[in-house]
TIMI-2910 file (N, C-alpha, C, CB; in pm, 1 decimal, decimal comma, always signed):
<rs>
+----------+----------+----------+----------+----------+----------+----------+----------+----------+----------+----------+----------+------+
!      n_x !      n_y !      n_z !     ca_x !     ca_y !     ca_z !      c_x !      c_y !      c_z !     cb_x !     cb_y !     cb_z ! resn !
+----------+----------+----------+----------+----------+----------+----------+----------+----------+----------+----------+----------+------+
!  +2143,5 !  -2197,0 !  +1838,4 !  +2119,0 !  -2055,0 !  +1832,5 !  +1974,3 !  -2032,9 !  +1787,0 !  +2220,2 !  -1984,7 !  +1737,1 !  Met !
!  +1898,2 !  -1959,6 !  +1863,3 !  +1758,2 !  -1935,9 !  +1827,1 !  +1745,1 !  -1807,6 !  +1745,7 !  +1670,0 !  -1928,2 !  +1953,4 !  Ser !
!  +1649,6 !  -1810,5 !  +1654,9 !  +1623,2 !  -1693,1 !  +1572,8 !  +1511,6 !  -1613,6 !  +1638,3 !  +1585,7 !  -1732,8 !  +1426,7 !  Gln !
!  +1530,2 !  -1482,4 !  +1642,2 !  +1427,7 !  -1397,1 !  +1697,8 !  +1337,4 !  -1350,9 !  +1585,6 !  +1489,1 !  -1277,4 !  +1772,7 !  Thr !
!  +1208,6 !  -1374,3 !  +1601,1 !  +1111,8 !  -1330,8 !  +1500,6 !  +1059,5 !  -1194,1 !  +1540,6 !   +995,0 !  -1433,2 !  +1485,6 !  Lys !
!  +1022,5 !  -1115,9 !  +1442,7 !   +960,9 !   -987,1 !  +1469,0 !   +822,8 !  -1007,6 !  +1527,7 !   +953,4 !   -902,8 !  +1341,3 !  Gly !
!   +760,6 !   -900,1 !  +1571,3 !   +626,7 !   -914,6 !  +1628,9 !   +529,2 !   -968,4 !  +1524,6 !   +576,4 !   -779,5 !  +1684,2 !  Pro !
!   +444,8 !  -1058,3 !  +1569,4 !   +344,6 !  -1113,6 !  +1478,7 !   +225,6 !  -1019,4 !  +1472,6 !   +300,3 !  -1255,3 !  +1523,9 !  Glu !
!   +164,4 !  -1014,0 !  +1357,9 !    +48,3 !   -928,2 !  +1337,4 !    -75,7 !  -1005,8 !  +1377,3 !    +38,8 !   -879,3 !  +1189,8 !  Ile !
!   -163,0 !   -941,2 !  +1451,2 !   -290,2 !  -1003,2 !  +1486,5 !   -394,3 !   -959,6 !  +1384,8 !   -333,8 !   -965,1 !  +1631,4 !  Glu !
!   -449,6 !  -1056,7 !  +1315,0 !   -549,9 !  -1028,4 !  +1211,8 !   -688,6 !  -1053,1 !  +1266,9 !   -526,1 !  -1114,5 !  +1086,0 !  Phe !
!   -787,4 !   -983,3 !  +1216,8 !   -780,0 !   -872,6 !  +1121,6 !   -730,6 !   -745,6 !  +1190,5 !   -917,5 !   -848,1 !  +1056,6 !  Pro !
!   -677,9 !   -652,1 !  +1107,9 !   -627,5 !   -525,3 !  +1160,9 !   -622,3 !   -422,0 !  +1048,5 !   -486,7 !   -543,7 !  +1225,1 !  Cys !
!   -608,1 !   -297,7 !  +1087,8 !   -582,7 !   -192,1 !   +989,5 !   -431,9 !   -188,6 !   +969,6 !   -639,6 !    -50,6 !  +1036,5 !  His !
!   -388,4 !   -203,7 !   +845,8 !   -247,0 !   -220,0 !   +814,8 !   -199,9 !   -100,8 !   +731,1 !   -221,6 !   -354,3 !   +739,8 !  Tyr !
!   -106,2 !    -21,6 !   +784,1 !    -59,1 !    +95,3 !   +709,2 !    +49,8 !    +58,7 !   +609,1 !     -7,0 !   +201,7 !   +805,1 !  Pro !
!    +43,3 !   +117,5 !   +490,5 !   +148,7 !   +100,3 !   +390,5 !   +176,6 !   +233,9 !   +323,3 !   +109,0 !     -6,8 !   +285,2 !  Ile !
!   +291,7 !   +240,1 !   +260,5 !   +332,3 !   +356,7 !   +182,0 !   +366,5 !   +304,3 !    +42,9 !   +455,2 !   +434,0 !   +248,2 !  Lys !
!   +306,7 !   +365,8 !    -58,2 !   +325,4 !   +322,8 !   -197,1 !   +394,2 !   +436,8 !   -271,5 !   +187,9 !   +284,2 !   -265,4 !  Val !
!   +506,0 !   +407,6 !   -336,5 !   +584,5 !   +510,2 !   -405,0 !   +588,3 !   +480,5 !   -553,8 !   +727,9 !   +518,0 !   -347,6 !  Ile !
!   +563,6 !   +585,1 !   -634,0 !   +566,9 !   +571,0 !   -779,1 !   +599,6 !   +702,8 !   -845,1 !   +434,1 !   +518,1 !   -831,0 !  Gly !
!   +604,9 !   +702,0 !   -977,4 !   +627,6 !   +825,0 !  -1052,0 !   +510,5 !   +919,8 !  -1029,8 !   +646,7 !   +795,7 !  -1202,9 !  Asp !
!   +541,2 !  +1047,2 !  -1015,0 !   +436,5 !  +1145,7 !   -989,2 !   +345,8 !  +1157,3 !  -1112,4 !   +498,5 !  +1284,1 !   -953,0 !  His !
!   +216,4 !  +1133,2 !  -1092,5 !   +116,3 !  +1146,4 !  -1198,7 !    -16,4 !  +1177,6 !  -1132,0 !   +106,7 !  +1015,8 !  -1287,1 !  Ala !
!   -100,7 !  +1250,0 !  -1201,0 !   -230,3 !  +1290,9 !  -1146,0 !   -316,5 !  +1173,0 !  -1105,5 !   -304,8 !  +1374,8 !  -1246,2 !  Glu !
!   -308,7 !  +1061,7 !  -1178,2 !   -396,4 !   +948,7 !  -1150,7 !   -331,4 !   +838,3 !  -1065,7 !   -443,2 !   +890,2 !  -1280,4 !  Asp !
!   -213,0 !   +863,7 !  -1010,7 !   -143,9 !   +760,0 !   -933,6 !   -225,5 !   +716,7 !   -811,2 !     -6,1 !   +810,3 !   -889,1 !  Phe !
!   -276,8 !   +811,8 !   -735,1 !   -356,1 !   +778,5 !   -615,8 !   -480,6 !   +698,3 !   -655,3 !   -397,3 !   +907,8 !   -539,6 !  Ala !
!   -541,2 !   +734,2 !   -766,8 !   -658,9 !   +660,3 !   -813,8 !   -621,6 !   +515,8 !   -847,6 !   -720,9 !   +729,9 !   -937,3 !  His !
!   -507,4 !   +495,8 !   -910,2 !   -462,0 !   +360,4 !   -944,7 !   -436,2 !   +278,5 !   -817,6 !   -333,4 !   +366,5 !  -1031,6 !  Glu !
!   -373,8 !   +340,5 !   -718,1 !   -349,1 !   +272,3 !   -591,1 !   -482,8 !   +235,2 !   -526,3 !   -264,5 !   +361,7 !   -495,6 !  Val !
!   -577,5 !   +328,3 !   -526,4 !   -710,6 !   +302,6 !   -469,4 !   -778,0 !   +185,9 !   -539,2 !   -799,0 !   +427,8 !   -479,7 !  Thr !
!   -772,9 !   +183,8 !   -671,1 !   -835,9 !    +77,5 !   -748,9 !   -783,2 !    -59,8 !   -706,8 !   -812,0 !    +99,7 !   -899,0 !  Arg !
!   -652,4 !    -70,5 !   -689,1 !   -592,3 !   -198,2 !   -650,4 !   -630,6 !   -233,4 !   -506,4 !   -438,3 !   -192,6 !   -665,4 !  Val !
!   -620,6 !   -138,2 !   -416,4 !   -651,8 !   -166,6 !   -276,0 !   -796,9 !   -210,3 !   -259,8 !   -624,1 !    -43,3 !   -188,9 !  Ile !
!   -888,1 !   -148,6 !   -331,8 !  -1029,5 !   -184,5 !   -318,1 !  -1059,5 !   -326,1 !   -366,0 !  -1115,0 !    -86,3 !   -394,7 !  Gln !
!   -972,5 !   -385,7 !   -446,3 !   -988,0 !   -527,6 !   -481,9 !   -967,1 !   -616,2 !   -359,9 !   -888,8 !   -566,9 !   -593,5 !  Arg !
!   -883,0 !   -571,1 !   -266,5 !   -849,5 !   -648,7 !   -147,6 !   -927,2 !   -603,7 !    -23,9 !   -701,3 !   -639,1 !   -120,6 !  Phe !
!   -970,7 !   -478,5 !    -24,3 !  -1049,1 !   -423,0 !    +86,2 !  -1159,2 !   -335,4 !    +25,5 !   -958,0 !   -340,3 !   +186,3 !  Asp !
!  -1273,8 !   -394,3 !     -8,6 !  -1381,7 !   -319,9 !    -74,0 !  -1433,0 !   -200,4 !     +6,8 !  -1495,7 !   -412,5 !   -101,9 !  Pro !
!  -1410,8 !   -199,5 !   +137,2 !  -1456,6 !    -89,6 !   +221,6 !  -1353,9 !    +22,5 !   +234,2 !  -1491,2 !   -141,6 !   +358,5 !  Gln !
!  -1240,2 !    +10,7 !   +164,8 !  -1135,3 !   +112,8 !   +174,3 !  -1190,2 !   +249,3 !   +135,0 !  -1015,2 !    +76,0 !    +84,9 !  Phe !
!  -1163,0 !   +349,1 !   +217,8 !  -1208,7 !   +486,2 !   +194,3 !  -1093,5 !   +569,4 !   +137,5 !  -1263,0 !   +549,9 !   +325,9 !  Asp !
!  -1101,0 !   +607,7 !     +9,5 !   -993,1 !   +686,1 !    -51,8 !   -969,6 !   +820,0 !    +18,5 !  -1024,3 !   +710,9 !   -198,0 !  Pro !
!  -1068,3 !   +870,5 !    +90,5 !  -1051,1 !   +997,4 !   +162,0 !   -949,2 !   +985,2 !   +274,7 !  -1184,9 !  +1045,0 !   +218,2 !  Ala !
!   -921,1 !   +862,8 !   +318,0 !   -823,5 !   +842,4 !   +425,2 !   -679,3 !   +843,2 !   +373,2 !   -851,9 !   +710,6 !   +496,5 !  Ser !
!   -661,3 !   +848,4 !   +243,6 !   -530,5 !   +842,8 !   +179,5 !   -462,6 !   +980,9 !   +186,0 !   -544,4 !   +795,5 !    +32,2 !  Met !
!   -331,9 !   +979,8 !   +208,6 !   -255,1 !  +1104,4 !   +199,8 !   -146,4 !  +1085,9 !    +94,4 !   -192,7 !  +1143,6 !   +339,1 !  Thr !
!   -118,7 !  +1191,9 !    +21,3 !    -17,6 !  +1186,7 !    -84,7 !    +83,7 !  +1298,0 !    -63,2 !    -83,0 !  +1198,9 !   -225,1 !  Ala !
!   +209,1 !  +1266,6 !    -89,9 !   +317,4 !  +1363,6 !    -72,8 !   +413,6 !  +1352,1 !   -191,1 !   +392,7 !  +1340,6 !    +62,5 !  Gln !
!   +428,7 !  +1460,3 !   -267,8 !   +526,6 !  +1456,1 !   -376,7 !   +668,6 !  +1462,5 !   -320,5 !   +502,8 !  +1572,4 !   -476,0 !  Pro !
!   +762,7 !  +1408,8 !   -396,0 !   +903,1 !  +1417,8 !   -355,4 !   +949,6 !  +1562,4 !   -368,5 !   +992,7 !  +1323,0 !   -441,1 !  Ser !
!  +1066,3 !  +1589,9 !   -316,4 !  +1120,2 !  +1726,9 !   -317,4 !  +1122,9 !  +1786,6 !   -458,2 !  +1261,3 !  +1728,2 !   -258,3 !  Arg !
!  +1158,8 !  +1706,4 !   -557,2 !  +1165,7 !  +1756,4 !   -695,2 !  +1041,1 !  +1721,3 !   -776,5 !  +1288,9 !  +1700,4 !   -764,5 !  Asn !
!   +938,9 !  +1665,4 !   -709,5 !   +810,1 !  +1628,0 !   -770,5 !   +821,5 !  +1519,8 !   -877,4 !   +746,0 !  +1749,6 !   -831,1 !  Ser !
!   +930,9 !  +1446,6 !   -877,9 !   +944,7 !  +1338,3 !   -974,5 !   +866,0 !  +1215,3 !   -928,9 !  +1093,1 !  +1302,6 !   -994,2 !  Arg !
!   +859,9 !  +1194,2 !   -797,1 !   +789,8 !  +1079,6 !   -739,8 !   +678,0 !  +1126,9 !   -648,2 !   +887,3 !   +988,9 !   -663,0 !  Phe !
!   +590,1 !  +1034,5 !   -614,3 !   +485,6 !  +1062,6 !   -516,6 !   +474,5 !   +942,6 !   -423,6 !   +348,7 !  +1093,0 !   -586,3 !  Ile !
!   +453,9 !   +971,6 !   -295,8 !   +429,6 !   +863,4 !   -200,3 !   +288,0 !   +878,1 !   -148,0 !   +533,6 !   +865,3 !    -82,9 !  Ser !
!   +218,7 !   +766,4 !   -143,6 !    +80,3 !   +762,5 !    -99,0 !    +75,5 !   +674,6 !    +25,2 !    -15,6 !   +708,7 !   -211,6 !  Val !
!    +21,4 !   +728,9 !   +133,1 !     +6,2 !   +652,1 !   +258,0 !   -139,9 !   +612,1 !   +272,8 !    +54,0 !   +735,2 !   +382,7 !  Arg !
!   -159,0 !   +483,2 !   +301,7 !   -294,6 !   +431,3 !   +320,3 !   -293,7 !   +332,0 !   +435,8 !   -348,0 !   +364,3 !   +189,7 !  Val !
!   -409,6 !   +307,0 !   +488,4 !   -429,3 !   +201,9 !   +586,9 !   -549,2 !   +122,2 !   +538,5 !   -451,0 !   +259,6 !   +733,2 !  Ser !
!   -530,6 !     -7,0 !   +518,5 !   -638,9 !    -91,2 !   +468,7 !   -667,2 !   -200,9 !   +570,6 !   -603,5 !   -152,2 !   +329,9 !  Phe !
!   -782,2 !   -263,9 !   +557,6 !   -824,0 !   -369,3 !   +649,0 !   -763,5 !   -500,4 !   +602,2 !   -979,1 !   -379,2 !   +657,1 !  Tyr !
!   -665,0 !   -547,3 !   +676,8 !   -593,6 !   -670,2 !   +640,7 !   -650,8 !   -788,2 !   +717,7 !   -442,3 !   -656,1 !   +668,6 !  Ala !
!   -668,2 !   -899,0 !   +647,4 !   -724,0 !  -1019,0 !   +710,0 !   -623,0 !  -1133,0 !   +721,9 !   -843,6 !  -1066,3 !   +631,4 !  Thr !
!   -508,5 !  -1122,7 !   +650,5 !   -407,8 !  -1229,3 !   +657,8 !   -276,8 !  -1181,4 !   +596,6 !   -457,4 !  -1357,4 !   +585,7 !  Ser !
!   -168,1 !  -1252,3 !   +629,0 !    -38,8 !  -1220,3 !   +569,3 !    -42,7 !  -1243,3 !   +419,1 !    +72,7 !  -1304,1 !   +633,1 !  Glu !
!   -112,9 !  -1347,3 !   +375,6 !   -119,2 !  -1374,6 !   +232,0 !   -191,9 !  -1261,5 !   +158,7 !   -189,7 !  -1509,4 !   +205,8 !  Ser !
!   -294,0 !  -1202,8 !   +220,5 !   -363,7 !  -1089,9 !   +159,1 !   -266,7 !   -972,1 !   +141,2 !   -486,1 !  -1047,6 !   +245,5 !  Gln !
!   -185,8 !   -946,4 !   +242,5 !    -88,9 !   -836,5 !   +234,4 !    +10,7 !   -863,0 !   +122,4 !    -14,8 !   -818,2 !   +369,0 !  Ile !
!    +64,6 !   -984,9 !   +116,2 !   +160,0 !  -1019,9 !     +9,2 !    +96,8 !  -1004,2 !   -128,5 !   +210,4 !  -1164,3 !    +27,0 !  Arg !
!    -26,5 !  -1053,0 !   -143,6 !    -95,0 !  -1043,3 !   -272,5 !   -122,0 !   -897,7 !   -310,4 !   -226,6 !  -1121,6 !   -268,6 !  Glu !
!   -156,4 !   -814,4 !   -213,1 !   -177,2 !   -672,1 !   -240,5 !    -47,5 !   -607,3 !   -287,3 !   -230,7 !   -600,0 !   -115,4 !  Leu !
!    +62,2 !   -634,5 !   -218,2 !   +192,1 !   -578,4 !   -258,2 !   +225,2 !   -619,7 !   -401,5 !   +304,5 !   -625,0 !   -161,4 !  Phe !
!   +204,1 !   -747,6 !   -433,8 !   +232,2 !   -796,8 !   -568,9 !   +142,1 !   -729,3 !   -672,0 !   +214,2 !   -948,9 !   -575,1 !  Glu !
!    +15,1 !   -711,4 !   -640,0 !    -79,0 !   -647,7 !   -732,8 !    -41,1 !   -501,7 !   -756,0 !   -223,4 !   -657,3 !   -678,9 !  Ala !
!     +2,9 !   -433,2 !   -650,9 !    +45,4 !   -293,5 !   -668,4 !   +168,4 !   -287,0 !   -759,9 !    +76,9 !   -227,7 !   -530,3 !  Leu !
!   +265,6 !   -373,1 !   -734,5 !   +386,2 !   -374,4 !   -818,4 !   +354,7 !   -414,5 !   -961,9 !   +490,3 !   -469,7 !   -760,0 !  Lys !
!   +255,8 !   -501,8 !   -980,2 !   +219,7 !   -549,6 !  -1113,9 !   +157,5 !   -439,8 !  -1201,4 !   +122,8 !   -666,1 !  -1102,1 !  Ala !
!   +117,2 !   -329,4 !  -1142,2 !    +62,6 !   -218,8 !  -1222,6 !   +169,8 !   -159,3 !  -1312,6 !     +3,7 !   -109,2 !  -1131,5 !  Thr !
!   +296,2 !   -179,9 !  -1278,8 !   +405,3 !   -120,8 !  -1356,3 !   +428,5 !    +25,4 !  -1319,8 !   +376,3 !   -132,6 !  -1504,9 !  Gly !
!   +349,7 !    +77,7 !  -1228,1 !   +361,1 !   +219,2 !  -1190,8 !   +418,2 !   +237,9 !  -1051,7 !   +226,0 !   +286,4 !  -1199,0 !  Arg !
!   +425,1 !   +129,9 !   -976,7 !   +470,6 !   +135,9 !   -837,5 !   +616,7 !    +94,3 !   -831,8 !   +383,6 !    +44,8 !   -745,5 !  Val !
!   +698,8 !   +180,0 !   -771,3 !   +840,3 !   +148,3 !   -755,8 !   +867,1 !    +72,5 !   -626,2 !   +923,2 !   +275,6 !   -759,4 !  His !
!   +790,4 !   +105,5 !   -520,5 !   +817,4 !    +44,9 !   -390,4 !   +691,2 !    +48,2 !   -305,4 !   +933,3 !   +117,7 !   -318,5 !  Met !
!   +674,4 !    -57,6 !   -224,6 !   +567,2 !    -64,1 !   -125,5 !   +634,1 !    -96,6 !     +6,9 !   +456,6 !   -171,6 !   -163,6 !  Val !
!   +611,4 !    -13,3 !   +106,6 !   +669,4 !    -37,6 !   +240,1 !   +562,7 !    -24,0 !   +345,9 !   +785,5 !    +60,1 !   +269,2 !  Val !
+----------+----------+----------+----------+----------+----------+----------+----------+----------+----------+----------+----------+------+
</rs>
């Protein structure tokens, strides 16, 4: 029985992610700070933020320049390591 793999990503590419955390004024800035460690050319003006219906959480959508799967994994881990990020998708 063969396993079907999902589509492979061709690197480098612009890789979209959504970062969800507790709603706070500086959350987008914290996300930007982490992303710029992995993509120094990241433009925070390209980021969009959306509060949850009850404003308890905020989701931030960004697209960063990804160069490898390991870079993406390390970025996800660094975002979660802030202690402020609940989920990265």
